[in-house]
C-alpha angles and dihedrals in degrees: 000000000000133000097001114171112171134157120196111196123199119269094028134124113211127188122202113205135182142113124287116288097019096112106268095131091044090054092049092050089052092049091049093048094243089121128029123223116250088217133020126020144260114222135191100018107172128200102318138199125189136196110200125214088248120034114216097233097172097088129128095251141093115238095261092039091056092049092049089050092051090047091055091049088055090054101259118144117246097260095047092046091051093046094050092044091059092041094055094045088053093047091054094044096249103109092115088063096053092113097039118112112249091238090060097051122107118246092257094050091045088055090052089055089048094056092041092057090055095051107039095080094049096238123209090217118038117189117190123186108190088324094161094058112114096013121123119241095265093050092047090054090047091052089050089055093045092053091049090050092054092049091046088052090057102268129129119237124195120185148172122203134167091224107085090205095054105128087332093147093049100046115111092201139006117207123189129218118208124173092338094311124115116226108198120225116251090234090060093060111106110264095020116127119255119248117274116267088219102054120142114301140066113329138183126218117207120192111202142157128215136181110320112275094002117128122228116282117270121254098025114181115267093014092258123205112236137197128195113227123214090254090058097253117129124226112213118196118196137159112269099251090061098046097094092048091048091051091051091049092052094045094046095046117115106266093022123235121240111237111212103175141003119198128182117209142163115250122229124220119216120199122197120210 
């Protein structure tokens, strides 16, 4: 890598793109602190979790034992580490393998353990290198939601994935790596507008009402677009990965908002010639 200058603000989702062998994994390892730069410096790295491209499954642990161990390394007490280990295995559909030795897990289940270990300590910086590879459809969707939850909670997530549509509608910036050089995304340039919350892709519309005359809360997850209806209700439109976090934010606001309807729909993309 040469001439890399990258800032990763809190509450942002950043995609790193590029062809094989250009340096994407190297950049992610530097960001995560797995490797150190031979020149230059990396400042301000918060509590970090990392999912490597290849998970080292040959370790002397069961699935849940490994997650408890990682939780303890992250500073969780024993009970919290055990509780979160089981919760994340259940979320990714792997709870029946909690007592299975890592070496005996299938590739897909091993990958579920790999992503679970990165999420259970609620990191402030989440680095994912092809983390969706090997997961079944339900687990991929769950990881989408988990990433959106971390960003909505104020974390930064940086990821690489071979699927060009992976979280494409939720990403705040897409940077390219070519021959060891980072090409910053236009949207990341100071003063450039953020990407639309209603780009092409699955979306969710949430119809809700709040205190009379009060605008929507600031900093809502996914930066949803909103429209005020004649009856005073507000229609929020957000990309699907952020819908759960947006619902929680509305329901936990003080005073809470009343959610009247949630509708999933496919977005349409209009091109002008």
